[in-house]
TIRO-2110 file (N, C-alpha, C; in Angstrom, 1 decimal):
// TIRO-2110
211.0, -13.2, -6.5, N, 1, A
210.9, -14.7, -6.6, CA, 1, A
211.3, -15.3, -5.3, C, 1, A
210.6, -16.4, -4.9, N, 2, A
211.0, -17.2, -3.8, CA, 2, A
212.2, -18.0, -4.2, C, 2, A
213.2, -18.1, -3.3, N, 3, A
214.4, -18.9, -3.5, CA, 3, A
214.4, -20.2, -2.7, C, 3, A
215.2, -21.2, -3.1, N, 4, A
215.2, -22.4, -2.3, CA, 4, A
215.5, -22.2, -0.8, C, 4, A
216.2, -21.1, -0.5, N, 5, A
216.6, -20.8, 0.9, CA, 5, A
215.4, -20.2, 1.6, C, 5, A
214.3, -20.0, 1.0, N, 6, A
213.1, -19.4, 1.7, CA, 6, A
213.1, -17.9, 1.7, C, 6, A
214.0, -17.3, 0.9, N, 7, A
214.0, -15.8, 0.9, CA, 7, A
213.3, -15.3, -0.4, C, 7, A
213.0, -14.0, -0.4, N, 8, A
212.4, -13.4, -1.6, CA, 8, A
213.5, -12.6, -2.3, C, 8, A
213.7, -12.9, -3.5, N, 9, A
214.8, -12.2, -4.3, CA, 9, A
214.2, -11.4, -5.4, C, 9, A
214.8, -10.3, -5.8, N, 10, A
214.4, -9.5, -6.9, CA, 10, A
215.4, -9.7, -8.1, C, 10, A
214.9, -9.9, -9.3, N, 11, A
215.7, -10.2, -10.4, CA, 11, A
215.4, -9.1, -11.5, C, 11, A
216.5, -8.6, -12.1, N, 12, A
216.4, -7.6, -13.2, CA, 12, A
217.3, -8.1, -14.3, C, 12, A
216.8, -9.1, -15.1, N, 13, A
217.7, -9.6, -16.1, CA, 13, A
218.1, -8.6, -17.2, C, 13, A
219.3, -8.7, -17.7, N, 14, A
219.8, -7.9, -18.8, CA, 14, A
220.5, -8.8, -19.8, C, 14, A
219.8, -9.0, -20.9, N, 15, A
218.7, -8.3, -21.5, CA, 15, A
217.4, -8.8, -20.8, C, 15, A
216.3, -8.0, -21.0, N, 16, A
215.0, -8.3, -20.5, CA, 16, A
214.1, -8.8, -21.5, C, 16, A
213.2, -9.8, -21.2, N, 17, A
212.3, -10.3, -22.1, CA, 17, A
211.0, -9.5, -22.1, C, 17, A
210.5, -9.1, -23.3, N, 18, A
209.3, -8.4, -23.5, CA, 18, A
208.5, -9.0, -24.6, C, 18, A
207.2, -8.8, -24.6, N, 19, A
206.4, -9.3, -25.7, CA, 19, A
205.7, -8.0, -26.3, C, 19, A
206.3, -7.4, -27.4, N, 20, A
205.8, -6.2, -27.9, CA, 20, A
204.3, -6.4, -28.4, C, 20, A
203.4, -5.6, -27.8, N, 21, A
202.0, -5.7, -28.1, CA, 21, A
201.7, -5.5, -29.6, C, 21, A
202.5, -4.6, -30.2, N, 22, A
202.2, -4.3, -31.6, CA, 22, A
202.9, -5.3, -32.6, C, 22, A
203.6, -6.2, -32.0, N, 23, A
204.3, -7.3, -32.9, CA, 23, A
203.9, -8.7, -32.4, C, 23, A
202.9, -8.8, -31.6, N, 24, A
202.4, -10.1, -31.1, CA, 24, A
201.8, -10.8, -32.3, C, 24, A
202.2, -12.1, -32.4, N, 25, A
201.7, -12.9, -33.5, CA, 25, A
201.2, -14.2, -33.0, C, 25, A
200.1, -14.7, -33.6, N, 26, A
199.5, -16.0, -33.2, CA, 26, A
199.9, -17.0, -34.2, C, 26, A
200.6, -18.1, -33.7, N, 27, A
201.0, -19.2, -34.6, CA, 27, A
199.8, -19.8, -35.3, C, 27, A
200.0, -20.3, -36.6, N, 28, A
198.9, -20.8, -37.4, CA, 28, A
198.1, -21.9, -36.7, C, 28, A
198.7, -22.8, -36.0, N, 29, A
198.0, -23.9, -35.4, CA, 29, A
197.1, -23.4, -34.3, C, 29, A
197.6, -22.4, -33.6, N, 30, A
196.8, -21.8, -32.5, CA, 30, A
195.6, -21.0, -33.1, C, 30, A
195.8, -20.3, -34.2, N, 31, A
194.8, -19.6, -34.9, CA, 31, A
193.6, -20.5, -35.2, C, 31, A
193.9, -21.7, -35.6, N, 32, A
192.9, -22.7, -35.9, CA, 32, A
192.1, -23.1, -34.6, C, 32, A
192.9, -23.3, -33.6, N, 33, A
192.3, -23.6, -32.3, CA, 33, A
191.4, -22.5, -31.7, C, 33, A
191.8, -21.3, -31.9, N, 34, A
191.0, -20.1, -31.4, CA, 34, A
189.7, -20.1, -32.2, C, 34, A
189.7, -20.4, -33.4, N, 35, A
188.4, -20.4, -34.2, CA, 35, A
187.4, -21.4, -33.7, C, 35, A
187.9, -22.5, -33.1, N, 36, A
187.1, -23.6, -32.6, CA, 36, A
186.4, -23.2, -31.3, C, 36, A
186.9, -22.1, -30.6, N, 37, A
186.3, -21.6, -29.4, CA, 37, A
186.1, -22.7, -28.4, C, 37, A
187.1, -23.5, -28.1, N, 38, A
187.0, -24.6, -27.2, CA, 38, A
187.0, -24.2, -25.7, C, 38, A
187.5, -23.0, -25.5, N, 39, A
187.7, -22.5, -24.1, CA, 39, A
186.9, -21.2, -23.8, C, 39, A
186.4, -21.1, -22.6, N, 40, A
185.8, -19.9, -22.2, CA, 40, A
186.9, -19.1, -21.4, C, 40, A
187.0, -17.8, -21.8, N, 41, A
188.0, -17.0, -21.1, CA, 41, A
187.4, -16.2, -20.0, C, 41, A
188.0, -16.2, -18.9, N, 42, A
187.5, -15.3, -17.8, CA, 42, A
188.7, -14.6, -17.2, C, 42, A
188.4, -13.4, -16.6, N, 43, A
189.5, -12.6, -15.9, CA, 43, A
189.2, -12.6, -14.4, C, 43, A
190.2, -12.8, -13.6, N, 44, A
190.1, -12.6, -12.2, CA, 44, A
189.1, -13.4, -11.5, C, 44, A
188.7, -14.5, -12.0, N, 45, A
187.6, -15.3, -11.3, CA, 45, A
188.2, -16.4, -10.5, C, 45, A
189.5, -16.7, -10.6, N, 46, A
190.1, -17.8, -9.9, CA, 46, A
191.6, -17.5, -9.7, C, 46, A
191.9, -16.3, -9.2, N, 47, A
193.3, -15.9, -9.1, CA, 47, A
194.2, -16.9, -8.3, C, 47, A
193.8, -17.2, -7.1, N, 48, A
194.6, -18.1, -6.3, CA, 48, A
194.7, -19.5, -6.9, C, 48, A
193.7, -20.0, -7.5, N, 49, A
193.7, -21.3, -8.2, CA, 49, A
194.7, -21.3, -9.3, C, 49, A
194.8, -20.2, -10.1, N, 50, A
195.8, -20.0, -11.1, CA, 50, A
197.2, -20.1, -10.6, C, 50, A
197.4, -19.3, -9.5, N, 51, A
198.7, -19.3, -8.9, CA, 51, A
199.1, -20.6, -8.4, C, 51, A
198.2, -21.3, -7.8, N, 52, A
198.6, -22.7, -7.3, CA, 52, A
198.9, -23.6, -8.4, C, 52, A
198.1, -23.5, -9.5, N, 53, A
198.4, -24.4, -10.6, CA, 53, A
199.7, -24.1, -11.3, C, 53, A
200.1, -22.8, -11.3, N, 54, A
201.4, -22.4, -11.8, CA, 54, A
202.5, -22.9, -11.0, C, 54, A
202.3, -23.1, -9.7, N, 55, A
203.3, -23.6, -8.8, CA, 55, A
203.5, -25.1, -8.8, C, 55, A
202.5, -25.8, -9.4, N, 56, A
202.6, -27.3, -9.4, CA, 56, A
203.5, -27.8, -10.5, C, 56, A
204.8, -27.7, -10.3, N, 57, A
205.8, -28.2, -11.2, CA, 57, A
207.0, -28.6, -10.3, C, 57, A
207.9, -29.3, -11.0, N, 58, A
209.1, -29.8, -10.2, CA, 58, A
209.8, -28.7, -9.5, C, 58, A
210.2, -27.7, -10.2, N, 59, A
210.9, -26.5, -9.6, CA, 59, A
210.0, -25.3, -9.7, C, 59, A
209.8, -24.6, -8.6, N, 60, A
208.9, -23.4, -8.7, CA, 60, A
209.5, -22.4, -7.7, C, 60, A
209.3, -21.1, -8.1, N, 61, A
209.7, -20.0, -7.2, CA, 61, A
208.5, -19.5, -6.4, C, 61, A
207.3, -20.1, -6.7, N, 62, A
206.1, -19.7, -6.0, CA, 62, A
205.9, -20.5, -4.7, C, 62, A
206.4, -19.9, -3.6, N, 63, A
206.2, -20.5, -2.3, CA, 63, A
205.0, -19.9, -1.6, C, 63, A
204.8, -20.3, -0.4, N, 64, A
203.6, -19.8, 0.4, CA, 64, A
203.7, -18.3, 0.6, C, 64, A
204.9, -17.7, 0.8, N, 65, A
205.0, -16.3, 1.0, CA, 65, A
204.7, -15.5, -0.3, C, 65, A
205.2, -16.0, -1.4, N, 66, A
204.9, -15.4, -2.7, CA, 66, A
203.4, -15.5, -3.0, C, 66, A
202.8, -16.6, -2.7, N, 67, A
201.4, -16.8, -2.9, CA, 67, A
200.5, -15.8, -2.1, C, 67, A
200.8, -15.7, -0.9, N, 68, A
200.1, -14.8, 0.0, CA, 68, A
200.3, -13.3, -0.5, C, 68, A
201.5, -13.0, -0.9, N, 69, A
201.8, -11.6, -1.3, CA, 69, A
201.0, -11.3, -2.6, C, 69, A
201.0, -12.2, -3.5, N, 70, A
200.3, -11.9, -4.8, CA, 70, A
198.8, -11.9, -4.6, C, 70, A
198.3, -12.8, -3.7, N, 71, A
196.9, -12.7, -3.4, CA, 71, A
196.5, -11.4, -2.8, C, 71, A
197.3, -10.8, -1.9, N, 72, A
197.1, -9.5, -1.4, CA, 72, A
197.1, -8.5, -2.5, C, 72, A
198.1, -8.6, -3.4, N, 73, A
198.1, -7.6, -4.5, CA, 73, A
196.8, -7.8, -5.4, C, 73, A
196.3, -9.0, -5.5, N, 74, A
195.1, -9.2, -6.3, CA, 74, A
193.9, -8.5, -5.5, C, 74, A
193.9, -8.7, -4.2, N, 75, A
192.8, -8.1, -3.4, CA, 75, A
192.8, -6.6, -3.5, C, 75, A
194.0, -6.0, -3.7, N, 76, A
194.2, -4.6, -3.8, CA, 76, A
194.0, -4.1, -5.2, C, 76, A
193.8, -5.0, -6.2, N, 77, A
193.5, -4.6, -7.6, CA, 77, A
194.7, -4.5, -8.5, C, 77, A
195.9, -5.0, -8.0, N, 78, A
197.1, -4.9, -8.9, CA, 78, A
197.4, -6.1, -9.6, C, 78, A
197.2, -7.3, -9.0, N, 79, A
197.5, -8.6, -9.6, CA, 79, A
196.2, -9.1, -10.3, C, 79, A
196.4, -9.8, -11.4, N, 80, A
195.3, -10.2, -12.2, CA, 80, A
195.5, -11.6, -12.8, C, 80, A
194.5, -12.3, -13.0, N, 81, A
194.6, -13.6, -13.7, CA, 81, A
193.7, -13.6, -15.0, C, 81, A
194.2, -14.4, -15.9, N, 82, A
193.4, -14.7, -17.1, CA, 82, A
193.3, -16.2, -17.1, C, 82, A
192.1, -16.7, -17.2, N, 83, A
191.8, -18.1, -17.1, CA, 83, A
191.1, -18.6, -18.3, C, 83, A
191.4, -19.9, -18.6, N, 84, A
190.7, -20.6, -19.7, CA, 84, A
190.0, -21.7, -19.0, C, 84, A
188.7, -21.9, -19.3, N, 85, A
187.8, -22.9, -18.7, CA, 85, A
187.2, -23.8, -19.8, C, 85, A
187.1, -25.0, -19.5, N, 86, A
186.4, -25.9, -20.4, CA, 86, A
185.5, -26.9, -19.6, C, 86, A
184.3, -26.9, -20.0, N, 87, A
183.3, -27.8, -19.3, CA, 87, A
183.3, -27.5, -17.8, C, 87, A
183.4, -26.3, -17.4, N, 88, A
183.4, -25.9, -16.0, CA, 88, A
184.7, -26.2, -15.2, C, 88, A
185.7, -26.6, -15.9, N, 89, A
187.0, -26.9, -15.2, CA, 89, A
188.1, -25.9, -15.7, C, 89, A
188.9, -25.5, -14.8, N, 90, A
190.0, -24.6, -15.1, CA, 90, A
191.1, -25.4, -15.9, C, 90, A
191.2, -25.0, -17.2, N, 91, A
192.1, -25.7, -18.1, CA, 91, A
193.5, -25.1, -18.2, C, 91, A
193.6, -23.8, -18.0, N, 92, A
194.9, -23.1, -18.1, CA, 92, A
194.7, -21.6, -17.7, C, 92, A
195.8, -21.0, -17.7, N, 93, A
195.8, -19.6, -17.3, CA, 93, A
197.1, -19.0, -17.0, C, 93, A
197.1, -17.7, -16.7, N, 94, A
198.3, -17.0, -16.3, CA, 94, A
198.0, -15.9, -15.3, C, 94, A
199.0, -15.3, -14.7, N, 95, A
198.7, -14.2, -13.8, CA, 95, A
199.9, -13.2, -13.9, C, 95, A
199.7, -12.0, -13.4, N, 96, A
200.7, -11.0, -13.4, CA, 96, A
200.2, -9.8, -12.7, C, 96, A
201.0, -8.7, -12.8, N, 97, A
200.7, -7.5, -12.1, CA, 97, A
200.6, -6.3, -13.1, C, 97, A
199.6, -5.5, -12.9, N, 98, A
199.4, -4.3, -13.8, CA, 98, A
199.7, -3.1, -13.0, C, 98, A
200.6, -2.2, -13.6, N, 99, A
200.9, -0.9, -13.0, CA, 99, A
200.9, 0.1, -14.1, C, 99, A
200.1, 1.1, -14.1, N, 100, A
200.0, 2.1, -15.2, CA, 100, A
199.7, 1.3, -16.5, C, 100, A
200.5, 1.5, -17.5, N, 101, A
200.3, 0.9, -18.8, CA, 101, A
201.3, -0.3, -19.0, C, 101, A
201.8, -0.9, -17.9, N, 102, A
202.7, -2.0, -17.9, CA, 102, A
202.0, -3.2, -17.3, C, 102, A
202.2, -4.4, -17.9, N, 103, A
201.7, -5.6, -17.3, CA, 103, A
202.9, -6.5, -17.2, C, 103, A
203.1, -7.0, -16.0, N, 104, A
204.3, -7.9, -15.7, CA, 104, A
203.8, -9.3, -15.6, C, 104, A
204.0, -10.1, -16.6, N, 105, A
203.6, -11.5, -16.6, CA, 105, A
204.5, -12.3, -15.7, C, 105, A
203.9, -13.1, -14.8, N, 106, A
204.6, -13.8, -13.8, CA, 106, A
204.7, -15.3, -14.2, C, 106, A
203.6, -16.0, -14.5, N, 107, A
203.7, -17.4, -14.8, CA, 107, A
202.4, -17.8, -15.5, C, 107, A
202.5, -19.0, -16.1, N, 108, A
201.3, -19.5, -16.8, CA, 108, A
201.3, -21.1, -16.7, C, 108, A
200.2, -21.7, -16.9, N, 109, A
200.1, -23.1, -16.8, CA, 109, A
199.0, -23.6, -17.8, C, 109, A
199.0, -24.9, -18.1, N, 110, A
198.0, -25.5, -18.8, CA, 110, A
197.7, -26.9, -18.4, C, 110, A
196.5, -27.3, -18.4, N, 111, A
196.1, -28.7, -18.2, CA, 111, A
195.6, -29.4, -19.5, C, 111, A
195.3, -28.5, -20.5, N, 112, A
194.9, -29.0, -21.8, CA, 112, A
195.7, -28.2, -22.8, C, 112, A
195.9, -28.9, -23.9, N, 113, A
196.6, -28.3, -25.1, CA, 113, A
196.0, -27.0, -25.5, C, 113, A
196.8, -26.0, -25.6, N, 114, A
196.5, -24.6, -26.1, CA, 114, A
195.8, -23.8, -25.0, C, 114, A
195.5, -24.3, -23.8, N, 115, A
194.8, -23.5, -22.8, CA, 115, A
195.5, -22.3, -22.4, C, 115, A
196.8, -22.4, -22.1, N, 116, A
197.6, -21.2, -21.7, CA, 116, A
197.8, -20.3, -22.8, C, 116, A
197.9, -20.8, -24.0, N, 117, A
198.1, -20.0, -25.2, CA, 117, A
196.9, -19.1, -25.5, C, 117, A
195.7, -19.7, -25.3, N, 118, A
194.5, -18.9, -25.5, CA, 118, A
194.4, -17.8, -24.4, C, 118, A
194.8, -18.1, -23.2, N, 119, A
194.9, -17.1, -22.1, CA, 119, A
195.8, -16.0, -22.5, C, 119, A
197.0, -16.3, -23.1, N, 120, A
197.9, -15.3, -23.5, CA, 120, A
197.3, -14.4, -24.6, C, 120, A
196.7, -15.0, -25.5, N, 121, A
196.0, -14.2, -26.6, CA, 121, A
195.0, -13.3, -26.0, C, 121, A
194.2, -13.8, -25.0, N, 122, A
193.2, -12.9, -24.4, CA, 122, A
193.8, -11.8, -23.6, C, 122, A
194.9, -12.1, -23.0, N, 123, A
195.7, -11.0, -22.2, CA, 123, A
196.1, -9.9, -23.2, C, 123, A
196.8, -10.3, -24.3, N, 124, A
197.3, -9.3, -25.2, CA, 124, A
196.1, -8.5, -25.8, C, 124, A
195.0, -9.1, -26.1, N, 125, A
193.9, -8.4, -26.6, CA, 125, A
193.4, -7.3, -25.6, C, 125, A
193.3, -7.8, -24.3, N, 126, A
192.8, -6.9, -23.3, CA, 126, A
193.8, -5.7, -23.1, C, 126, A
195.1, -6.0, -23.1, N, 127, A
196.1, -5.0, -22.9, CA, 127, A
196.1, -4.0, -24.1, C, 127, A
195.9, -4.5, -25.3, N, 128, A
195.8, -3.6, -26.5, CA, 128, A
194.6, -2.7, -26.4, C, 128, A
193.5, -3.2, -26.1, N, 129, A
192.2, -2.4, -26.1, CA, 129, A
192.2, -1.4, -25.0, C, 129, A
193.0, -1.7, -23.9, N, 130, A
192.9, -0.7, -22.8, CA, 130, A
194.1, 0.2, -22.7, C, 130, A
194.9, 0.2, -23.8, N, 131, A
196.0, 1.2, -24.0, CA, 131, A
197.3, 0.9, -23.3, C, 131, A
197.5, -0.4, -22.9, N, 132, A
198.8, -0.8, -22.3, CA, 132, A
199.9, -0.6, -23.3, C, 132, A
201.1, -0.4, -22.8, N, 133, A
202.2, -0.2, -23.7, CA, 133, A
203.3, -1.2, -23.5, C, 133, A
203.3, -1.9, -22.4, N, 134, A
204.5, -2.9, -22.1, CA, 134, A
203.9, -4.2, -21.6, C, 134, A
204.4, -5.3, -22.1, N, 135, A
204.1, -6.6, -21.6, CA, 135, A
205.5, -7.2, -21.2, C, 135, A
205.8, -7.2, -20.0, N, 136, A
207.1, -7.6, -19.5, CA, 136, A
207.0, -9.1, -19.2, C, 136, A
207.9, -9.9, -19.7, N, 137, A
207.9, -11.4, -19.5, CA, 137, A
209.2, -11.8, -18.8, C, 137, A
210.0, -10.9, -18.4, N, 138, A
211.3, -11.1, -17.8, CA, 138, A
212.3, -11.9, -18.7, C, 138, A
212.0, -13.1, -19.0, N, 139, A
212.9, -13.9, -19.8, CA, 139, A
212.2, -14.5, -21.0, C, 139, A
212.9, -14.5, -22.2, N, 140, A
212.3, -15.1, -23.4, CA, 140, A
212.5, -16.6, -23.4, C, 140, A
211.4, -17.3, -23.5, N, 141, A
211.5, -18.8, -23.7, CA, 141, A
211.2, -19.1, -25.1, C, 141, A
211.6, -20.3, -25.6, N, 142, A
211.3, -20.7, -27.0, CA, 142, A
209.8, -20.6, -27.2, C, 142, A
209.0, -21.0, -26.2, N, 143, A
207.5, -21.0, -26.3, CA, 143, A
207.1, -19.5, -26.6, C, 143, A
207.5, -18.6, -25.8, N, 144, A
207.1, -17.2, -26.0, CA, 144, A
207.7, -16.5, -27.2, C, 144, A
208.8, -17.0, -27.7, N, 145, A
209.4, -16.5, -28.9, CA, 145, A
208.5, -16.7, -30.1, C, 145, A
207.7, -17.8, -30.1, N, 146, A
206.8, -18.1, -31.2, CA, 146, A
205.7, -17.0, -31.3, C, 146, A
205.5, -16.3, -30.2, N, 147, A
204.5, -15.2, -30.2, CA, 147, A
205.1, -13.8, -30.5, C, 147, A
206.4, -13.8, -30.7, N, 148, A
207.1, -12.5, -31.0, CA, 148, A
207.9, -11.9, -29.8, C, 148, A
208.0, -12.7, -28.8, N, 149, A
208.8, -12.2, -27.6, CA, 149, A
210.3, -11.9, -28.0, C, 149, A
210.8, -10.8, -27.5, N, 150, A
212.2, -10.5, -27.8, CA, 150, A
212.9, -10.0, -26.5, C, 150, A
214.2, -10.0, -26.6, N, 151, A
215.1, -9.5, -25.5, CA, 151, A
215.5, -8.1, -25.9, C, 151, A
215.5, -7.2, -24.9, N, 152, A
215.9, -5.8, -25.1, CA, 152, A
216.9, -5.5, -23.9, C, 152, A
217.8, -4.6, -24.2, N, 153, A
218.8, -4.2, -23.2, CA, 153, A
218.1, -3.5, -22.1, C, 153, A
218.6, -3.6, -20.9, N, 154, A
218.0, -3.0, -19.7, CA, 154, A
217.8, -1.5, -19.8, C, 154, A
218.7, -0.9, -20.5, N, 155, A
218.6, 0.6, -20.7, CA, 155, A
217.4, 0.9, -21.5, C, 155, A
217.1, 0.2, -22.5, N, 156, A
215.9, 0.4, -23.4, CA, 156, A
214.7, 0.0, -22.6, C, 156, A
214.8, -1.1, -21.9, N, 157, A
213.6, -1.6, -21.1, CA, 157, A
213.2, -0.5, -20.0, C, 157, A
214.2, 0.0, -19.3, N, 158, A
213.9, 1.0, -18.3, CA, 158, A
213.2, 2.3, -18.9, C, 158, A
213.6, 2.6, -20.1, N, 159, A
213.0, 3.8, -20.8, CA, 159, A
211.5, 3.4, -21.1, C, 159, A
211.3, 2.2, -21.7, N, 160, A
210.0, 1.8, -22.0, CA, 160, A
209.1, 1.7, -20.7, C, 160, A
209.7, 1.2, -19.7, N, 161, A
209.0, 1.0, -18.4, CA, 161, A
208.5, 2.4, -17.9, C, 161, A
209.4, 3.3, -17.9, N, 162, A
209.1, 4.7, -17.4, CA, 162, A
207.9, 5.2, -18.1, C, 162, A
207.9, 5.1, -19.4, N, 163, A
206.8, 5.6, -20.3, CA, 163, A
205.5, 4.9, -20.0, C, 163, A
205.6, 3.6, -19.9, N, 164, A
204.4, 2.8, -19.6, CA, 164, A
203.8, 3.1, -18.3, C, 164, A
204.6, 3.3, -17.3, N, 165, A
204.1, 3.5, -15.9, CA, 165, A
203.3, 4.8, -15.9, C, 165, A
203.6, 5.7, -16.8, N, 166, A
202.9, 7.0, -16.8, CA, 166, A
201.5, 6.9, -17.5, C, 166, A
201.2, 5.8, -18.1, N, 167, A
199.9, 5.6, -18.8, CA, 167, A
198.8, 5.3, -17.8, C, 167, A
197.7, 6.0, -17.8, N, 168, A
196.6, 5.7, -16.9, CA, 168, A
195.7, 4.6, -17.4, C, 168, A
196.2, 3.4, -17.3, N, 169, A
195.4, 2.2, -17.8, CA, 169, A
194.7, 1.5, -16.7, C, 169, A
193.6, 0.8, -17.0, N, 170, A
192.9, 0.0, -16.1, CA, 170, A
192.7, -1.4, -16.6, C, 170, A
193.3, -2.4, -16.0, N, 171, A
193.1, -3.7, -16.4, CA, 171, A
191.7, -4.2, -16.3, C, 171, A
191.0, -3.8, -15.2, N, 172, A
189.6, -4.1, -15.0, CA, 172, A
189.5, -5.5, -14.4, C, 172, A
188.2, -5.9, -14.3, N, 173, A
187.9, -7.2, -13.6, CA, 173, A
187.4, -8.2, -14.7, C, 173, A
END
């Protein structure tokens, strides 16, 4: 993460936030919104735009160096975005990094109600269908807890991470 001092820092929280793919749940209100199909979901079509939108908040760790680094990871096929579009406009999305069978969620944003939540549901569906084992979210927020996010001890996390990294998964485009 970018720090206010302009440095890049590495964080390994203990406990670690994860969203277990086999325990992911969709809140009732969102289930109704998903049925309306208000958003078109796309993958990797606006990676840099998603990152820039995620950075547009009062406090952000996404500085120019982080942006350039993740755009390079995207170019190399490691970083990915999930976008929700409505009427040709980017309404919400998220981005992260895929390695083996692990996806490391970095940030999400929305410009319309439910847009980032729809992107999260699409991400989980893609990870499940492609054999991913771990969705790392670093920290559990009240918002992510409604989807089933939990905290696990670093020792358990590292065991799950090792196993996930050995999975030959492809996030795709």
